[in-house]
Structure formats: C-alpha cells, structure tokens
N, C-alpha and C positions, 0 to 999 in steps of 0.2 A: 740784678747782676749786670756786670759790665761786659758788652760785647763789642766786637768790630763789625761795621756794616757799611755798605755803599749807598749814599743818600743822594737822591735827586732833589735839588732845591727849586730849580726853575728850568722850563724847557729850554733847550739849546745850549745848555751848560754841561760841563763834564760832572760825572758823578764824583762825590767827596767821600773818601773812605775815612771813617772817624770812629770815635768811641760813642756808644750810646748806652743808656739804661734800658734794660729789658725786664719788665715785671714778670712775676711768677705766673704760671697757667692757673686760670680760674676754673669753675665748674665746666666740665665738657671740653677742656682744652689740654694741649699737650706741649711740653718744651722739648725741642729737638736740637741736637748738636748737628749742624749741617756739614756733611762731608764734601758735597760737590753740588754745583748749580750750573745748569746750562745757560748759554749766552743765546737768547732768542730775539728774533727781529720784532716781536711784539713789544718787548721792552724798549727796543729802538724807536718804535713809534711814540711811546710815552716820552722818551728823552727829546724827540723832535717836536713835541707838543701836537701830534696828530690826533690825540685823544685828551678828554678833559679829566684825567685822573687827578685826584686831590694830591697836592704837594705842600710840604716836602714829604717824601716817601722813600722807604727802602725798597728797591725794585727787586726782581727775581721771582719767577713763579714755576721753575723747572728744576727739581733737585731731589736729593736723597740724603739720608742721615740716620742718626741713632737717637732713640727716645731717651732723654735724660730724666724726665719726671712727668707725672701727669696730675691733672687736677681732679677735684671730686667728681664722681659719677663716671669717670672714664673706664670702659671695659674692653675696647677693641684692641688696645695696646698696653704695654707696661715697660717700665725702665729697662733699657738694654735692647729692646727690639730694633732691628734694622727696618727702615721704612722708606717709601717713595712719597713725595709730596704731590697732592693733587690740587690744581687750582679751581676745580669746580667743587663747590661746597658740598653738593648732594645731601642736603638736609633730610631728605626722606619724607618730608611733610608738605611741601609746597605743591602748587598745581603741576609744575613740570616734572618733579620727582615722582608724584603719584601717576603721571602719565608715562612714565618709563623714559624720560629724557633728562637724567640727572646732570648731564653736561651742560645744561642750560640754567642750573641753579646758581644764582648769585645773591641769594637772600642774605642780607646783613653784612656784605663785604664790599658792595659797589661804591660805598662812600669813604673807603680807606680804613674803615674800622674792622674789628673782628665780629663774628656773629654774636658773641656775648656782649657787644657794646664797647665803644671806645677803643683806644690803642693801648698796647703794653709797651710801646716804645717812646722814649723821651730823650731829648737832647737839651741839656742846661735847663731842665725843668719845663720844656715845651714839648707838646706831643709831636710825634713823627708817624705819618700814616703807614699802614700795611698795604702794600700793593697786591691787589688781587687776593687779599687775605693770606698771603704766603710770606713774601719778603725774605727770600732765601739767599740774597747776596749779603749774607752775614754769617758770623760764626755760630750764631744760635737764632732760633725762631720759635714763637709760640703761635700755635694754629688750633683751629677747631679739630676735635677728634675725627670728624668725618672727612677731613682733608689730609689724613695720613693713612697709607695703606701698607700693612705689614708685609714683609717679604722674608724668605728663608734665611737663616743664618748662613753666612759665607758668601752671600750675593756680593758681587762686584758693584759697590755703590757708585764709583765713578761712571760706569757704564749705565747703571740703573738710573742715574739722575735724568738722563735724556728721555726716559720712558715718561717722565712726568709731564712732558708737553710734546716734543717733536715726534717721537716714535708713536706714541698713542694717536696723535693727531693724523699722522700720515698713514699708518696701518689701518686705523678705524675708518679713514675716508674711503679706503678701498673695500674693506670687508663689511662695514655697517652702512655707511652713507650710500655709496654707489652700488654694493653688492656685485662686483665685477665677476663675470663668469669666464671659465677657460675659453681661449680663442678669441676674446674680445680685443679690439684694437684700442689702444690707450695712448694718451699724450700727457706729459707732465711739464708744465711751464714753471720754472724756478727749481733749481736742483740743490738747494741748501739742505739743512738738517731735515726739514720736513719733506721736501722733495725726494730726498734719498730714501726716506721711510716709505713713501708712496711707491717709488720704484721697486724697492725690495718686496713689498706686498704684492705688486702687480706680477712680478717674476713668480712669487710664491703660488699665486692663483692661476697661473698659466696664461696670462694676457699675451697677445702677439698680434701684430708688432707693438713694441713699447718705444715711443719716440720721446727723447728728452730735449727740451728747448731751454737753452740758457746761453751764457756767453763766457768764452775763455776756455782754453784747452784743459786746464786743471779741473775746473768744475764738470766739464763734459766727460773727462776720463773717470772722474768719480761717479758720474751718472752710469757710465758703461759698467763700472765695477758693481754698482747697485742693481743692474738688471736691464738697463736700456739696450734695445737691439739697434736703434738708430739714434743719432744725435744731430741737432741742428744748432749751429753757433750763430746766434743773432748778430754778433759783432762782425760776422763775415758776410752778412746778407746784403750789406751795403745799400741800405735804404729801401730794400724790397720787403714788402710785408711778409713776415715769416709764416703767415697763413698758407701762402702757396706751397712752401716747403713741406709743411705738414700734410696738406692735402695730397701732394705727390707720394709721400711716404706712406700714407694710409689708404691709398686707392680711392680718394674722393672725400675723405672726412672720417674722423674717429668715432668709435662708440662712446668713448669717454675721454674728456679732457679735464685734467686736474690743475687748477690754477693755484700755485703755492706762493705768490708774490703779494697779492692784495692791492694791486693797482688797477684803476679803471681800464687802462689801455690793454692790459693783459687779460682782464676778464672779457673785454670785447673780442680780443683775439681768440680766446678759448671758445667763445660762442661761434665765431666764424669758422673754426677748425672742425666743427661737428659734422658728421654725416647725417643722413636722415635717421630720426629717432635717437639721436645721440644726447648725452647729458654732459653738461659743463658743471664740475663740482668746484665751487668757490671755497678754497681751503685757507688761503692767505688772509690775514687780518687787515682790512682796509682802514683808511682814516675815516673819522666819524663824518667828514664833509664829503666823502667820495661818492660820485654819481656816474652812471653810465646811460648811454643811449642805445635803444634796442630796435633793431629792425623787427617789428612785431609780425609782420606778414611772413617774413622768412622763418621766424620762430615757429609760428602756427603751421605754415604749409609743409614744414619738414618735421613737425612733431618733435622739436628740440625741447629739452628741459634744462633749466638753470636751478641748481641745488646748492644751498649753503650747507657747509660742514663745520660745525664748532666741535672742537676737541675730538674730531673723528666719529661724532655721534656715539661715543664710548661711555661705558660705565667703568670708572677707574677701579673699583673693588673687584670687578670681574676681569677686566682687560689687562691690568698691570700684570697679575699672575699669568694670564694667558701668553702675554708677550715674552715674559721671562721663559716660559716653557717652550715657545717656539724658537727663542734664541738658544736654549739648551739643546734643542734638537737640531740645531744648525740650519734652520729654515729662515731665520733672521740673523744678521750679523751686525751687532751693535758696535763691535770693535772698529770696523771700517768707518763708522760715521763719526766717532770721536777723533778729530785730527789735531786738536790744539788744547793745551792745558796751561792755565794762568793761576798765579797766586791772586788773592783778593786785591792786593795793592795795584795790580796791573789790569784792573777790569776796564779801564778806558781804552787800553790797547786791544783788549778783547772786542770791544765794540767797533773800534776802528778796523780791525781785521774783518769783522763781519761786514761792515759797510764797503770794504774793498772787494767783496765777493770771494773770499777765501773759501776753499771747498770744505765740506763737512761741518760738523759741529764743534764749537769751542766750549770748554767747560772751565769753571773757576773751581779750583781745589782749595778748600779751607784749611787753615791752620789755627785751631782754637787756642 
C-alpha cells in the first residue's frame, strides 16, 4: 500500500515527507493507521547524527493509532482496536525480558529492521529502515505484535500518543527507577515533555520540595503547572553554576535529581546537586560519544548513586493502562503536556520548535 511518511536520508538534513510503499504485516505483525505521533528529542539526536541509526529511515517512536489488519498468529489485537505504540520490543524470550526488564529488549530491531527480519518500507524499490521498530511519522506503520498495546475504545489517541514515550519514561523514572517516597526532595533538570511527566509524578507521590531547572519563563511556568514548588532559570544565573541555586533550595542537596536532557554537563550538575545518600537518575538520552568525569571520592564518601533509567524502567503492557487510569482519576494531566499540533507536512517546524525550547510536547496529527 502507498503511505505518506517523513524520511531522514542523512544526518543534519531536514526530514522529507514523501510517498512510500508499505508491505503487508507478516506473521506476528500488525498494520496500524497512525492517528498521532509525539515529537521527541530522541529523534532529534538521530537527525543530528548523535547516534549511529541506519539510514534512510522513517523516524518516530511515540504514537497511537488504530489496528487495520493483523498477520498470521496475532492474538493480542484485532482490526479496529485502538492501540498505543511501544518502542521496547518486549519479546518475552530474551535474557532481559526473562529478568523482568522488558524496557531493555531491542532484539531484532536495532539494525533498522523489524523483528521478523528486513523492512516493510520501500521507496522506488529501495528499502527504507524502521526507526526503533516503530516509524510512526507516517500515515501507517507495520510493527511486531508485542509493540502495540491495546487501550479502551473511546481513548483520546492524540493524548495517548505521548504515553508511548514521554509520559511512561517520566512517570516510570519516579515510580519504578527511583521509587520516590513522600517528603523526599527532588530536582528535575530539563522540563520538556519527559521533564513535565517527571514533575507530575513527583507531585503525585508527595515529593517536597520539587525544584525545576530550565531556561525561559514559558518552560518554567509549565514546570510550575506540572508540580514544581521552586524554579531555577539557568538563563538568569549569569554564569554562576546552577548547582548553588539547587543546594540553597533543597537545604544542602536533593534526595533525587532527575536529568532529562542527556548532556554530560547536566549529568555532572545532577550529581553535584545531590545531598548525602542521594540518587541522580539519568533519564535523558545521551549521544553515543558522551562521557563524564566523576569525583569518585565525593561519590563514595556521600554514598551517592548514579542510576540510568531507560523507558522509566517500565513494562508497557502494564504501565500504559495504569497511566491512562491515573489520568482518568485526575492524578496525571496529559492535556497540559500537549501544547502544539502539526500536520505531517510541517514536521520540520515541529522539530524547530522543539529545538527552540518551546514548552510542553508537540504532536503530529496524521491525515491518512
């Protein structure tokens, strides 16, 4: 079938929205009509060449849609089901899946193919890669059955799209990776989509104080709306290390610092912002070449911890419905996170707005 999709041909170039051929789902695969896809900074890393993802590829790993058809052997969903896309394959058979860490399962998708082998995407007879096995910057996508999670009929799929990455990553980092307890002091560095989800989860579990670190009045107001009790605008620090501001606001250092940017400098700041026994949770996706220097003695003598959080240490099949339930109960507000909507043809503007630090999450709304 013919679809419209956003293709990245080379790092450092704009995405090209073009017609592609999409093959039918094979055994264990599902054809999805994409309704909406979130604009994530992880895709921006691929665009800038910070990762070695195979190209050309259709980007997009955060989305929601409707099942149009299924391949042989598929039992979890059927045509007409609303679903959220999950970029962790969660095959259920590999070592990490068997150990209860399905968020680390990338079997069969790391090379730009689908788990069943090869690509279902073609342009002028040449294959186009599937980014992270999802490729939802497109009107339609074919995915492994294990990468689609059914949700209730009537679910707002525009909002549900951001559960596919930002919300699950942020909420899971608080609930699963860090396991923050009421009354703990917490800091969030970077208050975009993932950062706002972290802030909302911290408010939900009763952390206090909650300090948001970012730049610009609009992003920091969004952080306050999401639950921050204090904000620190690094644009106003005027060359002073923002660590001092955090230490002042947390009485000498935080119990938890969540780094949602993925830069070496901010990870090192996160470590320096910790109080004794504190944990720095690295949530932001770094470049493959990123490195940090650590004051090992300070780490040891204060019993600080550095913990990585991939996909919020979450299990999509369990956590997507849980997040929808929390949103239905009013404990999470997905609507305040989605601030901008774009048609597929304006996807490059969506990434330009992301780079300009526009607050909240942008989504691409498809017209098939």
